[in-house]
N, C-alpha and C positions, 0 to 999 in steps of 0.2 A: 482557595485559589492559591495562595501564597506558592506551594509545593510545583502547578504546572507553570505560573507563570514563571519561575528559575527557567521553564526549559522552550520555552515560547520563540521558534522560529518563523521568523516573517518572508514570503517566497513572492512580493511582491502580486501584480494582475495576469492573472492567468490565464486572459482571453486569447492574448499571442501566442502563448505554450497551446488553446487547444487546439488553436487553426496549425501549426507547428506539428503537431503529436498526433495529428489524422492525416496523415499522408494517403497516397492513391495505391499505393502496392507497400507490403510491411517491408520488404528490403529496404525502403529508400528511408525507415522512418527516421527522423533526426530532430533535434531540435536545432531554433535558429541562437544567432550569437546571443540574444540579450538571455531569453531561456538558458541557455549552456551555464551562460555566468551565473543564473540564480539558483540552479539546480546545483550545480558544481560545488557551490560555495552551501548549500546545506548537505550533500552528499559527503563532505569534510566536515560539518558539526556533527552529524550521527557518526559515522565511520571510523573519524581520525581524532576523536576530541576523547574519546574514551566513553561517549555517551549512549552507544550501544556496545552490547561486550560480547552479543552472541553473532553467530551467522543471520539468523534469519528474526526480519523485523516487520511486526504485520499495521498495516495503514487502515484505518477507519476512519468515517467522520460520525459525527456525533449524530445527526440527521441526515434523511436525502440529500443527494446534488448539492452538497458542498464541496466535490473537489477529490476527492479522495482517489478514486481512479485515475483522474489525470495525471494527480502529483504523484503516485506509485509507478503511473509509468513515462515521465520525463527523468524519475528517479532513477529507473533503471537503466532509460537512454545514456542520461550523462555517467552513472559509474560505471556502465561497459563500454563508453566511448573510446576512444584512442588515447585521450590524456589520461583516464584512469587506466583502463587496461583490465577490472576486474569480471573475473569469470559470475554474469550476474543471472540469478531465476527469478523471472517474473510471474508468480502464480494467481488467477484469476478466482479466488473462493468466496465470490457474492453466489453464492446458489442461488439466491435472491432475482436479484436482477443486475448479470452481469454484465458487464462494457468495456472490460479490456480489446476482448476480440473489436469490438467495435473503434474503439480508438486508434489501435495500432493497422487495422483495417484486414483483421483474420478470419478465418473460419472460427467457428462456435467450438467444432469438437471435430474427432474424439477429442478429450482431454481430462481435466482433473475427475471426473464424474468415471468416465471409463477406467482408468487405473484405479481407485478407491472399490468399486464393483470388480475388479479384478479380470475385468477383458483385458486391459492395455497393460505394459511396464508402461515406464517413464519415456524411456526414447521415444519409442512408437509415438508417443502425441507430442513432445519438444517440439516445436515452433521456435525457428533460429530466424532469427532478427537480423542481426550482426553476428559480428567474430565471436564476438563474448556474449549476447546479451538472448538466454532461449525464454520462449514463453507457453506458459501454460495455461488454455482457455480452459473455459471452465465446462464444457464438452454439456453432454446429456443433462438438459434440467431434472432433477432429482423430485418426485412429490416429497417423500419422506426426508428431507434435508437435514434435518434435527439429527436424526439417528445417525446416519451418514455422517454427520460433522462428529458425534459420538464415539464412531467406530476404532478400533486398536487401528485400521487402513491407516486414518492420519498420521498418528504418531511415525508410522512405518514409513508414508508417503515424505516426508519433512526427515526424515533420519538417513533417508537416500541422496534426497536435494542437497543436505550440508553435506555430506562427503562429496558431494560431484562439482558443486557451486563456492565461490568464495564469498557470497551473499543471495539471500534471498526471501525476496520483497512479496508480501501476499496483501491481497488488496482483499478488503471482507467488509461485506453488511455494514450497513450501518447501524452504530451500535445504543442509543437507543429506541431502535425500531424492531429491531430482530435480536434474537440472542447468543447467535452464530458467533460474535466476536467474543462474547465472554465465555464460550464453551472454547474456542480458539485460541484463547490466552492460556489456557490451562497446558497446552503445548507449546505457542511460542510466549512465549514472556515478555516480550519487550514491543512495547506498539505504540506507532506515533498516532495522533490522534489530528484531525483535518477539518477545521470550521471555518463559516462563513465570516470574518471581522466585521461584518455590518449586519449581520442576518440573527445567527445563534445567539441566543441568551447564554450570560453567562452560568447561570443556573442548569441550561440544557449541558456546557460542559463540565461540569461537577459532577451532574448525573450519569456521565457516560464514562469519566474518571473510577466512580465507586461499581459500576458495571463489570468495567476492568480490571481493577483490583480485586473485587470479590470471584471471580475467575480464577484467578494466581496471576494476575499480569501485570505488566510495572509498563507506566508511561514515561517515555523518557524524552518523547517531543511533542508540540504540537503549534500546528504550521496553520496561522492565521492568512485563511487563502484572501485573496482579493483587499489586501490591504494596502489602501496606498500610502499611509501617514505612519510612522510610529508613535503608538497608544504611549504616553507617560505610565509608568506603573500607579502612581496616586490617582490618574483619573481610570484607568480601568478597573482597578478594585473597586472602583464604586459603580460600577454595571451595572 
């Protein structure tokens, strides 16, 4: 657990962010002042510290319902805001239980699936949320999702995105429930893991890390969601 502990970043209580990240219209998607400060700091920790060295980074939770989608959306909004000004793409690659479109009040499709299957190009499915943020929703749910994940079209898709955007954030399915993130780790080498600080067992975090590494990825950050107070290292190591 030591290697992960060195990368812990706390994002505080996300309940307020959940409200602010679900606007009535996508064009008005924004974070409130407190959430903006939290995620601007997290953005700086990831992209301005040398922690993330590539343009594309995957965010996934160890188990379902731990806040990976909300974290991905909030980071994308923060990084693409006027203060940051980076050109950001947010991709919903959770082919099992997609939620980015719900969080940002966007249509589910057409989107990622249609691009991977060859029916659409990236420009035709990109949904503009603000001047610097484009969102790629999941599109139609493909029953044979694992085969789609392993296709050459996935690498081609991300090659196109990294040419066009400064940063690409990818929301993936829960690591310990599905093989998707492990497969994607072969393409998206850098991964941020999101866990619920009061619920997720330390063993589950370790298992998620093993899966990511086995897929060829590297864990570059651990977001402690719903964390109210800092946990000293010596206490966390006993959990």
